[in-house]
DRENDO-1510 file (C-alpha; in Angstrom, 1 decimal, always signed):
<recs>
REC; n; res; u; v; w
REC; 1; MET; +112.0; +58.5; +75.9 .
REC; 2; ARG; +113.3; +62.0; +75.5 .
REC; 3; ALA; +115.2; +61.1; +72.3 .
REC; 4; ALA; +112.1; +59.7; +70.8 .
REC; 5; TRP; +110.1; +62.8; +71.7 .
REC; 6; LEU; +112.8; +65.1; +70.1 .
REC; 7; ALA; +112.8; +63.0; +67.0 .
REC; 8; GLY; +109.1; +63.4; +66.8 .
REC; 9; LEU; +109.5; +67.2; +67.0 .
REC; 10; LEU; +111.9; +67.1; +64.1 .
REC; 11; LEU; +109.7; +65.0; +62.0 .
REC; 12; ALA; +106.6; +66.9; +62.7 .
REC; 13; PHE; +107.4; +69.7; +60.3 .
REC; 14; VAL; +109.3; +67.8; +57.6 .
REC; 15; GLY; +107.5; +68.5; +54.3 .
REC; 16; SER; +104.8; +70.4; +56.2 .
REC; 17; ALA; +102.6; +72.6; +54.0 .
REC; 18; THR; +101.1; +74.5; +56.9 .
REC; 19; ALA; +104.2; +76.0; +58.6 .
REC; 20; VAL; +103.3; +79.3; +60.4 .
REC; 21; GLU; +104.1; +82.6; +58.7 .
REC; 22; ARG; +102.5; +85.2; +60.9 .
REC; 23; VAL; +103.2; +85.0; +64.6 .
REC; 24; VAL; +102.0; +87.4; +67.3 .
REC; 25; SER; +103.8; +87.2; +70.7 .
REC; 26; LEU; +101.9; +88.2; +73.8 .
REC; 27; ALA; +104.7; +88.4; +76.2 .
REC; 28; PRO; +108.2; +90.0; +76.1 .
REC; 29; SER; +109.8; +86.7; +77.3 .
REC; 30; LEU; +108.2; +84.8; +74.4 .
REC; 31; THR; +109.3; +87.5; +72.0 .
REC; 32; GLU; +112.8; +87.1; +73.2 .
REC; 33; ILE; +112.6; +83.3; +72.7 .
REC; 34; VAL; +111.5; +83.8; +69.0 .
REC; 35; VAL; +114.5; +86.1; +68.5 .
REC; 36; GLU; +116.9; +83.7; +70.2 .
REC; 37; LEU; +115.6; +81.0; +67.8 .
REC; 38; GLY; +116.6; +83.2; +64.9 .
REC; 39; SER; +112.9; +83.5; +63.9 .
REC; 40; ALA; +112.2; +87.2; +64.3 .
REC; 41; ASP; +111.2; +87.2; +60.6 .
REC; 42; LEU; +108.0; +85.3; +61.5 .
REC; 43; LEU; +106.8; +88.0; +64.0 .
REC; 44; VAL; +104.1; +90.4; +62.8 .
REC; 45; GLY; +103.1; +91.9; +66.1 .
REC; 46; VAL; +104.1; +91.9; +69.8 .
REC; 47; LEU; +102.6; +92.9; +73.2 .
REC; 48; ASP; +104.7; +95.7; +74.7 .
REC; 49; ALA; +106.0; +95.7; +78.2 .
REC; 50; GLY; +109.4; +97.4; +78.5 .
REC; 51; GLU; +112.2; +97.7; +76.0 .
REC; 52; ARG; +112.0; +95.7; +72.8 .
REC; 53; PRO; +114.9; +93.8; +71.1 .
REC; 54; ALA; +116.5; +96.2; +68.6 .
REC; 55; GLU; +115.4; +94.3; +65.5 .
REC; 56; LEU; +111.8; +94.6; +66.5 .
REC; 57; VAL; +111.5; +98.3; +67.2 .
REC; 58; SER; +109.3; +99.0; +64.1 .
REC; 59; LEU; +107.0; +95.9; +64.6 .
REC; 60; PRO; +103.3; +96.7; +65.2 .
REC; 61; SER; +102.1; +96.7; +68.8 .
REC; 62; VAL; +99.0; +94.7; +69.9 .
REC; 63; GLY; +98.7; +96.6; +73.2 .
REC; 64; ARG; +100.4; +96.6; +76.5 .
REC; 65; TYR; +100.7; +94.3; +79.5 .
REC; 66; GLY; +97.1; +93.5; +80.6 .
REC; 67; GLN; +95.6; +95.6; +77.8 .
REC; 68; LEU; +95.4; +93.7; +74.6 .
REC; 69; ASP; +94.2; +95.6; +71.5 .
REC; 70; MET; +92.0; +92.9; +70.0 .
REC; 71; GLU; +91.1; +94.8; +66.9 .
REC; 72; ARG; +94.8; +95.4; +66.0 .
REC; 73; LEU; +95.6; +91.8; +66.7 .
REC; 74; LEU; +92.9; +90.6; +64.3 .
REC; 75; SER; +94.1; +93.0; +61.6 .
REC; 76; LEU; +97.5; +91.3; +61.6 .
REC; 77; GLN; +95.8; +87.9; +60.7 .
REC; 78; PRO; +98.1; +85.8; +62.8 .
REC; 79; ASP; +98.3; +82.0; +62.3 .
REC; 80; LEU; +100.0; +81.5; +65.7 .
REC; 81; LEU; +99.7; +83.2; +69.0 .
REC; 82; LEU; +102.4; +82.8; +71.8 .
REC; 83; LEU; +100.8; +83.4; +75.1 .
REC; 84; TRP; +102.0; +83.8; +78.7 .
REC; 85; PRO; +98.7; +83.7; +80.7 .
REC; 86; GLY; +99.7; +86.5; +83.1 .
REC; 87; SER; +100.2; +89.0; +80.2 .
REC; 88; VAL; +96.5; +89.0; +79.2 .
REC; 89; GLY; +93.5; +89.4; +81.5 .
REC; 90; PRO; +91.0; +86.5; +82.0 .
REC; 91; ALA; +88.2; +88.1; +79.9 .
REC; 92; GLN; +90.5; +88.7; +76.9 .
REC; 93; ARG; +92.0; +85.2; +77.3 .
REC; 94; GLU; +88.4; +83.8; +76.8 .
REC; 95; GLN; +88.0; +86.0; +73.8 .
REC; 96; LEU; +91.2; +84.6; +72.3 .
REC; 97; LYS; +89.9; +81.1; +72.8 .
REC; 98; ARG; +86.8; +81.9; +70.8 .
REC; 99; LEU; +88.8; +83.1; +67.9 .
REC; 100; ASN; +90.2; +79.6; +67.3 .
REC; 101; ILE; +93.7; +81.0; +66.4 .
REC; 102; PRO; +96.3; +78.3; +67.1 .
REC; 103; THR; +97.9; +79.3; +70.5 .
REC; 104; TYR; +101.0; +78.0; +72.3 .
REC; 105; VAL; +100.8; +78.7; +76.0 .
REC; 106; ALA; +104.1; +79.0; +78.0 .
REC; 107; GLU; +104.4; +79.5; +81.7 .
REC; 108; PRO; +107.6; +77.9; +82.9 .
REC; 109; HIS; +108.1; +77.4; +86.7 .
REC; 110; ASN; +111.6; +76.1; +86.5 .
REC; 111; PHE; +114.5; +75.8; +84.0 .
REC; 112; GLU; +113.6; +72.3; +82.7 .
REC; 113; GLN; +110.1; +73.6; +81.8 .
REC; 114; LEU; +111.7; +76.6; +80.2 .
REC; 115; THR; +114.1; +74.6; +78.0 .
REC; 116; THR; +111.3; +72.2; +77.0 .
REC; 117; GLN; +109.0; +75.1; +76.1 .
REC; 118; ILE; +111.8; +76.6; +74.0 .
REC; 119; GLU; +111.8; +73.3; +72.0 .
REC; 120; GLY; +108.0; +73.4; +71.8 .
REC; 121; ILE; +108.0; +77.0; +70.5 .
REC; 122; ALA; +110.6; +76.2; +67.9 .
REC; 123; ALA; +108.5; +73.2; +66.8 .
REC; 124; GLN; +105.4; +75.5; +66.5 .
REC; 125; LEU; +107.5; +77.8; +64.3 .
REC; 126; GLY; +108.4; +75.0; +62.0 .
REC; 127; ARG; +112.1; +75.2; +63.1 .
REC; 128; PRO; +112.4; +72.4; +65.6 .
REC; 129; GLU; +116.1; +71.8; +65.1 .
REC; 130; ARG; +116.9; +75.4; +66.4 .
REC; 131; GLY; +115.0; +74.7; +69.6 .
REC; 132; VAL; +116.8; +71.4; +70.2 .
REC; 133; SER; +120.2; +73.2; +69.7 .
REC; 134; LEU; +119.4; +76.2; +71.9 .
REC; 135; ALA; +117.8; +74.0; +74.7 .
REC; 136; SER; +120.8; +71.7; +74.6 .
REC; 137; ASP; +123.2; +74.7; +75.0 .
REC; 138; LEU; +121.2; +76.1; +77.9 .
REC; 139; ARG; +121.0; +72.8; +79.7 .
REC; 140; ARG; +124.7; +72.4; +79.4 .
REC; 141; ARG; +125.4; +75.9; +80.8 .
REC; 142; LEU; +122.9; +75.3; +83.7 .
REC; 143; ALA; +124.7; +72.0; +84.6 .
REC; 144; GLU; +128.0; +73.9; +84.7 .
REC; 145; LEU; +126.6; +76.5; +87.0 .
REC; 146; ARG; +125.0; +73.9; +89.3 .
REC; 147; GLN; +128.3; +72.1; +89.6 .
REC; 148; ARG; +130.3; +75.3; +90.2 .
REC; 149; TYR; +128.0; +76.7; +92.9 .
REC; 150; ARG; +126.8; +73.5; +94.6 .
REC; 151; ARG; +126.8; +73.5; +98.4 .
REC; 152; ASP; +126.1; +70.7; +100.8 .
REC; 153; THR; +124.0; +73.2; +102.8 .
REC; 154; PRO; +122.3; +75.8; +100.5 .
REC; 155; LEU; +122.5; +79.5; +101.5 .
REC; 156; SER; +119.2; +80.8; +102.7 .
REC; 157; VAL; +118.1; +83.8; +100.6 .
REC; 158; PHE; +115.3; +86.3; +100.8 .
REC; 159; TYR; +114.5; +87.7; +97.3 .
REC; 160; GLN; +112.7; +91.0; +97.7 .
REC; 161; VAL; +110.4; +92.1; +94.9 .
REC; 162; TRP; +109.0; +95.3; +96.5 .
REC; 163; ASP; +108.9; +96.9; +100.0 .
REC; 164; LYS; +105.5; +98.6; +100.5 .
REC; 165; PRO; +103.9; +96.2; +100.8 .
REC; 166; LEU; +106.6; +93.6; +101.1 .
REC; 167; TYR; +106.6; +91.1; +98.3 .
REC; 168; THR; +108.8; +88.2; +97.5 .
REC; 169; VAL; +108.8; +85.2; +95.0 .
REC; 170; GLY; +107.1; +81.9; +95.8 .
REC; 171; GLY; +108.6; +78.4; +95.4 .
REC; 172; GLU; +106.9; +77.8; +92.0 .
REC; 173; GLN; +108.4; +80.9; +90.5 .
REC; 174; ILE; +111.3; +80.3; +88.2 .
REC; 175; ILE; +113.5; +82.7; +90.2 .
REC; 176; SER; +113.4; +80.1; +93.0 .
REC; 177; ASP; +115.0; +77.6; +90.6 .
REC; 178; ALA; +117.6; +80.2; +89.6 .
REC; 179; LEU; +118.5; +80.5; +93.3 .
REC; 180; GLU; +118.9; +76.7; +93.6 .
REC; 181; VAL; +121.2; +76.7; +90.5 .
REC; 182; CYS; +123.4; +79.1; +92.6 .
REC; 183; GLY; +123.5; +76.8; +95.6 .
REC; 184; ALA; +120.9; +78.8; +97.5 .
REC; 185; LYS; +117.3; +78.3; +98.7 .
REC; 186; ASN; +114.4; +80.7; +98.7 .
REC; 187; VAL; +113.4; +81.1; +102.4 .
REC; 188; PHE; +109.8; +81.4; +101.2 .
REC; 189; ALA; +109.9; +78.4; +98.8 .
REC; 190; ASP; +107.0; +76.9; +100.7 .
REC; 191; LEU; +104.6; +79.6; +99.4 .
REC; 192; LYS; +102.8; +78.7; +96.2 .
REC; 193; LEU; +101.8; +82.1; +94.9 .
REC; 194; PRO; +104.2; +83.6; +92.2 .
REC; 195; ALA; +104.6; +86.8; +94.2 .
REC; 196; PRO; +103.3; +86.4; +97.8 .
REC; 197; GLN; +103.0; +89.3; +100.2 .
REC; 198; VAL; +105.0; +88.6; +103.4 .
REC; 199; SER; +105.7; +90.5; +106.6 .
REC; 200; VAL; +108.9; +91.9; +108.1 .
REC; 201; GLU; +108.3; +89.6; +111.0 .
REC; 202; GLY; +108.1; +86.6; +108.7 .
REC; 203; VAL; +111.5; +87.5; +107.2 .
REC; 204; LEU; +113.1; +88.0; +110.6 .
REC; 205; GLN; +111.8; +84.6; +111.7 .
REC; 206; ARG; +113.3; +82.8; +108.7 .
REC; 207; ASN; +116.6; +84.7; +109.2 .
REC; 208; PRO; +118.1; +84.7; +105.7 .
REC; 209; GLU; +121.8; +84.6; +105.2 .
REC; 210; VAL; +121.5; +86.8; +102.0 .
REC; 211; ILE; +118.9; +89.4; +101.1 .
REC; 212; LEU; +118.5; +90.4; +97.4 .
REC; 213; ALA; +116.7; +93.4; +96.0 .
REC; 214; SER; +116.8; +95.6; +92.9 .
REC; 215; ASP; +116.7; +98.9; +94.9 .
REC; 216; GLN; +119.5; +100.0; +97.2 .
REC; 217; ALA; +117.2; +101.9; +99.5 .
REC; 218; GLN; +115.2; +98.8; +100.1 .
REC; 219; LEU; +118.4; +96.9; +101.0 .
REC; 220; ASP; +119.6; +99.7; +103.4 .
REC; 221; ALA; +116.2; +99.5; +105.2 .
REC; 222; TRP; +117.1; +96.1; +106.5 .
REC; 223; LYS; +120.0; +97.5; +108.5 .
REC; 224; ALA; +117.4; +98.4; +111.1 .
REC; 225; TRP; +117.4; +94.7; +112.0 .
REC; 226; PRO; +121.1; +93.9; +112.8 .
REC; 227; GLN; +120.1; +90.5; +114.3 .
REC; 228; VAL; +119.3; +89.2; +110.8 .
REC; 229; ALA; +122.1; +87.0; +109.5 .
REC; 230; ALA; +122.3; +88.8; +106.1 .
REC; 231; VAL; +122.7; +92.2; +107.9 .
REC; 232; LYS; +125.2; +90.8; +110.5 .
REC; 233; GLN; +127.3; +89.3; +107.7 .
REC; 234; GLN; +126.9; +92.3; +105.3 .
REC; 235; GLN; +125.2; +90.1; +102.7 .
REC; 236; LEU; +122.7; +92.7; +101.3 .
REC; 237; ARG; +123.1; +92.3; +97.5 .
REC; 238; LEU; +121.8; +94.6; +94.8 .
REC; 239; VAL; +120.4; +92.8; +91.7 .
REC; 240; THR; +120.8; +95.0; +88.7 .
REC; 241; ASP; +120.1; +92.5; +85.8 .
REC; 242; LYS; +116.5; +92.6; +84.8 .
REC; 243; GLY; +116.9; +89.4; +82.8 .
REC; 244; LEU; +115.8; +87.4; +85.8 .
REC; 245; GLU; +112.3; +88.7; +85.3 .
REC; 246; ARG; +112.0; +87.3; +81.8 .
REC; 247; PRO; +112.0; +83.5; +81.4 .
REC; 248; SER; +113.7; +83.2; +78.0 .
REC; 249; GLY; +117.1; +81.8; +77.0 .
REC; 250; GLN; +119.0; +84.9; +78.2 .
REC; 251; MET; +117.8; +84.2; +81.8 .
REC; 252; VAL; +120.5; +81.5; +82.1 .
REC; 253; GLU; +123.3; +84.1; +81.8 .
REC; 254; ALA; +121.3; +86.4; +84.1 .
REC; 255; THR; +121.4; +83.5; +86.6 .
REC; 256; ALA; +125.1; +83.2; +86.2 .
REC; 257; LYS; +125.4; +86.9; +87.3 .
REC; 258; LEU; +123.1; +86.1; +90.2 .
REC; 259; CYS; +125.4; +83.3; +91.2 .
REC; 260; GLN; +128.4; +85.6; +91.2 .
REC; 261; LEU; +126.5; +88.1; +93.3 .
REC; 262; ILE; +125.5; +85.5; +95.9 .
REC; 263; ALA; +128.9; +83.7; +96.0 .
REC; 264; PRO; +131.6; +85.9; +94.5 .
REC; 265; GLU; +134.3; +83.7; +96.2 .
REC; 266; ARG; +133.5; +80.9; +93.7 .
</recs>
């Protein structure tokens, strides 16, 4: 089934006279995927949210996260938009629909969806073989990580996004899948929101064995609850790689670093 689908991707653009030439990316993660596919030459504009890849520094901006400059976007005359829904507000998403510009929407909730969407983006760019190759490499690397860090009983992990108020990641967020690759389990995997607000009491009740955060002060604050397994076992881990926040191909190696952080003995 999958082989036939991939063959279809490859055939879809053979001899095509309508291959895209002007692409606008509306999310940093999608911009990264285009670069990873060796197709930065097709980009004519990007939505800004953080640091850009070096080769795209001079590319025109079409706004910032949640604030799309529609006039600038139209001036670039794109023949393909790459959209992550969360990067553009609902009203402007409706505007984009009415423009009838071909749009590829990507919102992966796990690594299988991510690799499949990488193949899909490559097909949209008219370069499907690059997507098949990159996705294959990423799946192979993920399989290696799953094998290396597999546990009969996964480690319970609290992944802290912010402290005031206290936010974490839900079970349908791709970071939850990254934890599973590492032989761990998100203690709030039962929550469906991407970034649910939780309480300190809720964390104490679920008693995680590891607590992850990107700020040392936030980690140190948990020492006020020495009864928590993660505090008792000194498993308060600082996550420094921002790659986990961008679902593109590079997230697989960011996950490898996460695995080393959670289980350095392996």
